N, C-alpha and C positions, 0 to 999 in steps of 0.2 A: 197310807191306806193299807188296810188289812183285809183279808178275805177268810171266811170260814163257812163251813157247811152248817145247815140247820142242826144237825146232830151235835156238832162241836159247840154251837151256840147254846143248845140246851144244857150241855154239861158245864159250860163256862160262862153263863149269862152274867153273873155278878162281875166277874173280871172283865168281860167285854164292855159292860156298861161303864165300869171304872175307867177303862182305857179311853173310850171315846169322850168321856166327860173331862178327864184330866188332860189328855193330849190334844183336845180339839181336833180330832181326826175322825174318820168314819170307817166303818167296816162293811164290806160287801158280803151279803149273805147268799150262799149258793145252794142250789138244789142238787139232786143226783147228777153226776156227770160234770159237776163244776159250773153249771149254767147259772149266771147271776139272776137273783130273784128279788132282792130287797136291799135296803141300806139301813144300817144302824148308826145314828148320830145323836149327839147330845141335844137336849131341848134348847139350850142356849144357841147352839150352832144352827139348829132348825129355825128358830125365831129370826136369827140374823139372815138366813137364806130367804125366808119368806119376805122379810122387809126389802131385801135387795131385789127380789123378783118383782115385788109390787112397784118399786121405784122405777125399774126398767120398763114396766108395762105402761106407766103413767106418761101421758103426753107432756112434752117439755114446754 
C-alpha cells in the first residue's frame, strides 16, 4: 500500500497508474492534512474486488 496527496498524484499520475497496474497494489489518495479521500487501483483488481463483493452478498 502506498499513499500520496492529490498534488503528488497530479505530478506523478502515469507512474502511480503503472505502479498499481504492475504491482497489483493500491494507493490511498489523501487531501490536505493527510486525510484519506480515495483509492487508486487497477481496473483488473477493481473487477476482482467487485466480483468478490457480489459473491459475498449472494445468499448461499
